[in-house]
Structure formats: structure tokens, C-alpha cells
C-alpha positions as CSV (number, residue, x, y, z in Angstrom):
1,X,-100.9,-102.8,-211.2
2,X,-98.3,-100.4,-213.4
3,X,-94.9,-101.7,-213.7
4,X,-91.8,-99.3,-215.4
5,X,-88.7,-101.5,-217.1
6,X,-87.3,-98.2,-217.2
7,X,-83.7,-98.4,-220.0
8,X,-84.6,-102.1,-221.0
9,X,-87.8,-101.8,-222.1
10,X,-87.2,-98.1,-223.9
11,X,-84.0,-99.9,-225.8
12,X,-86.6,-102.8,-226.5
13,X,-89.3,-100.2,-227.8
14,X,-87.1,-97.3,-229.1
15,X,-85.9,-99.0,-232.0
16,X,-89.1,-99.7,-233.4
17,X,-90.9,-96.7,-233.0
18,X,-88.7,-93.7,-233.5
19,X,-91.2,-93.9,-236.8
20,X,-93.5,-90.7,-236.9
21,X,-92.9,-86.9,-237.9
22,X,-92.5,-85.0,-235.4
23,X,-90.4,-81.7,-233.3
24,X,-89.9,-84.3,-231.3
25,X,-87.5,-86.1,-234.0
26,X,-86.4,-82.9,-235.9
27,X,-85.2,-82.1,-232.2
28,X,-83.1,-85.4,-231.9
29,X,-81.8,-84.8,-235.1
30,X,-80.2,-81.9,-234.4
31,X,-78.3,-82.6,-231.6
32,X,-77.7,-86.1,-233.2
33,X,-75.4,-85.6,-237.2
34,X,-76.9,-89.6,-237.4
35,X,-80.4,-88.5,-237.4
36,X,-79.8,-85.3,-239.6
37,X,-81.2,-85.2,-242.8
38,X,-84.2,-88.0,-241.7
39,X,-87.2,-85.8,-240.7
40,X,-87.5,-84.4,-244.2
41,X,-87.7,-87.3,-245.7
42,X,-92.0,-87.9,-246.5
43,X,-93.8,-90.3,-245.4
44,X,-94.8,-92.5,-248.8
45,X,-98.9,-93.5,-247.2
46,X,-101.2,-96.0,-249.4
47,X,-104.6,-97.2,-249.0
48,X,-108.3,-98.4,-250.1
49,X,-109.8,-94.7,-250.0
50,X,-108.8,-91.3,-248.6
51,X,-111.1,-88.6,-246.9
52,X,-109.8,-85.3,-245.9
53,X,-113.0,-83.3,-243.5
54,X,-111.4,-79.8,-243.4
55,X,-114.1,-79.3,-240.5
56,X,-112.6,-81.7,-238.4
57,X,-109.1,-81.0,-239.2
58,X,-109.0,-85.3,-240.4
59,X,-107.1,-87.0,-242.2
60,X,-108.5,-90.5,-242.6
61,X,-106.8,-93.2,-244.8
62,X,-108.8,-96.7,-244.6
63,X,-108.3,-100.5,-245.5
64,X,-104.8,-102.3,-246.0
65,X,-102.9,-98.8,-244.9
66,X,-99.3,-98.8,-245.0
67,X,-97.4,-96.0,-244.0
68,X,-93.4,-96.1,-244.6
69,X,-90.4,-93.9,-244.3
70,X,-87.1,-95.0,-245.2
71,X,-86.5,-96.2,-241.5
72,X,-90.0,-98.2,-240.8
73,X,-93.7,-99.1,-242.1
74,X,-96.2,-98.8,-239.9
75,X,-99.3,-101.2,-241.2
76,X,-102.4,-101.2,-239.9
77,X,-106.6,-101.2,-241.0
78,X,-107.5,-97.8,-240.5
79,X,-104.6,-94.1,-240.3
80,X,-106.6,-90.8,-238.8
81,X,-103.7,-87.8,-239.3
82,X,-105.4,-85.0,-237.3
83,X,-104.1,-81.4,-237.8
84,X,-104.1,-77.9,-237.5
85,X,-103.4,-74.6,-239.8
86,X,-100.7,-73.0,-239.1
87,X,-101.3,-69.5,-240.0
88,X,-102.4,-68.2,-243.4
89,X,-101.3,-65.4,-245.5
90,X,-102.9,-61.8,-246.4
91,X,-105.3,-63.1,-248.7
92,X,-106.9,-65.8,-245.6
93,X,-105.0,-68.7,-247.7
94,X,-103.6,-71.2,-245.2
95,X,-100.0,-71.4,-245.2
96,X,-99.5,-74.5,-243.8
97,X,-100.3,-77.9,-241.4
98,X,-99.1,-79.5,-238.2
99,X,-99.7,-83.2,-237.2
100,X,-100.8,-82.7,-233.4
101,X,-101.7,-86.2,-232.8
102,X,-102.1,-89.4,-235.3
103,X,-104.5,-92.7,-235.1
104,X,-103.8,-96.1,-236.1
105,X,-106.4,-98.4,-235.8
106,X,-107.1,-102.4,-236.6
107,X,-104.2,-105.0,-236.6
108,X,-101.2,-102.5,-236.4
109,X,-98.0,-103.4,-236.9
110,X,-95.0,-101.0,-236.6
111,X,-91.4,-102.3,-237.9
112,X,-88.1,-100.5,-238.6
113,X,-85.5,-101.8,-241.0
114,X,-83.0,-102.5,-238.1
115,X,-85.5,-104.6,-237.1
116,X,-87.6,-104.4,-234.3
117,X,-91.6,-104.4,-234.4
118,X,-94.8,-103.6,-232.0
119,X,-97.8,-104.7,-232.4
120,X,-101.9,-103.5,-230.5
121,X,-104.9,-102.9,-232.4
122,X,-104.7,-99.6,-231.3
123,X,-101.8,-97.0,-231.2
124,X,-102.2,-93.1,-231.0
125,X,-99.0,-90.8,-231.5
126,X,-99.3,-87.1,-229.6
127,X,-97.5,-84.5,-230.9
128,X,-97.2,-81.6,-228.1
129,X,-96.3,-84.5,-225.3
130,X,-94.1,-86.6,-228.2
131,X,-96.1,-90.1,-226.9
132,X,-96.9,-93.3,-227.9
133,X,-100.1,-95.0,-226.3
134,X,-100.9,-99.1,-227.9
135,X,-103.3,-100.7,-226.1
136,X,-105.2,-104.3,-227.2
137,X,-103.1,-106.6,-226.5
138,X,-99.4,-104.2,-227.0
139,X,-96.2,-106.4,-227.5
140,X,-93.3,-105.0,-228.6
141,X,-90.5,-107.3,-229.5
142,X,-86.9,-107.2,-230.6
143,X,-85.6,-110.4,-231.7
144,X,-87.2,-113.0,-228.7
145,X,-87.4,-110.4,-226.5
146,X,-90.4,-109.2,-225.9
147,X,-92.7,-107.1,-223.5
148,X,-96.5,-107.1,-223.1
149,X,-99.1,-106.0,-221.2
150,X,-102.7,-104.4,-221.6
151,X,-101.8,-100.3,-222.6
152,X,-97.5,-99.7,-223.3
153,X,-96.5,-95.5,-223.3
154,X,-93.3,-94.6,-224.6
155,X,-92.1,-91.2,-223.6
156,X,-89.7,-90.7,-226.7
157,X,-88.9,-86.9,-225.0
158,X,-88.6,-88.2,-221.6
159,X,-86.1,-91.9,-222.5
160,X,-88.7,-93.7,-220.8
161,X,-91.5,-96.3,-220.8
162,X,-94.6,-96.9,-218.9
163,X,-96.5,-101.3,-219.6
164,X,-99.7,-101.6,-217.1
165,X,-101.5,-104.3,-217.1
166,X,-105.6,-104.6,-214.9
167,X,-107.6,-107.1,-213.5
168,X,-105.8,-110.7,-213.7
169,X,-103.7,-110.0,-216.7
170,X,-100.0,-108.8,-215.9
171,X,-97.2,-107.5,-217.3
172,X,-94.6,-109.9,-219.0
173,X,-91.2,-109.7,-220.5
174,X,-89.5,-112.2,-221.7
175,X,-85.3,-111.6,-222.1
176,X,-83.2,-114.3,-223.3
177,X,-79.4,-114.2,-222.9
178,X,-77.1,-112.6,-225.5
179,X,-74.7,-114.9,-227.1
180,X,-71.0,-113.5,-226.6
181,X,-68.6,-113.5,-230.0
182,X,-66.2,-115.6,-230.1
């Protein structure tokens, strides 16, 4: 069963998931001066171990992974960063790399300083389509409000999200009325 919660859900999850470094974020920064300069901030990743496999073009961070950038933190058991080379100079040395996909596994938690959180057992970010897919009991929450399903897909470029369920379990959204300020 497929449920689209549209703008409401997007607001809930975008509050905590605009966090992976991407061309999409860079494009948004150029359009929105308030985001200017944020894409040049480094991501600092700490873990118990790091393995680089240049043949497979993947970097694996394992054990108590904590990835921080100025406005967000990602915690998980294992983080895989897939990349591709972006060319070479005249002597054959690589000029640089770009991220194609990021996979977070095990106790995934994404938090924003501004508030909001996403939790799941598995999360995948795809650079080319600028989307995030959360599976493994995913939930996105902002304050007391939350959305749950079996699979949550966030299309960052399109300002669109899809929450899907399967079997007997249905999509669930709980949205509390906002209190008026006096």
C-alpha cells in the first residue's frame, strides 16, 4: 500500500534530512542565499575503524560511527561511502572523487541542530537522483509529530516524499495541533 503525505511529510522529514553532501545541496545553496557557504563545510566522520577499497571505490566506516556537519549529526553502526574518480591529470594521477551513494546501516539516527530526527535500520542516499530511502522500521519525527512506514523515500529535488507500507502494517502519521502563542 502506498501513501503520499505531500507537503506535510516533506516538512517533517526535510527538517532533519537535508544533510548529505551533494550537488543538489549545492544547487539549493545557489538559489537560497541563506544556505550559501554551508556546502563548503567539511563532514567530520569518527568511527572505530576505516577501510578504503579503491578497487571497489568504497570507504567503510565501522563501529560507533558519528558523522557531523555544522547543522546535523548521523550516527550508525556502519557507513559506506561509494565514490567515483572524476578524471586524471597528464601523468595519470587522480584529480578528485565525487560521492555517488552513501549507505548507513544499523541503528541509524539523523539529528538536526534545528530539531527533527529520523531513525531506521538502513538508509541510502543516491547522488544522481538526490533521494534518500529509509527502511528497517523507519520513522521521521519533529517534536511530537511523526510518520512511520515500512519504507520512506524522500526526493530532495522534487520536494516530495513517499511513505509505503506492506502486509498488515499500515502507514501511520501522528500530527499534534500546534498551540497558539498568546
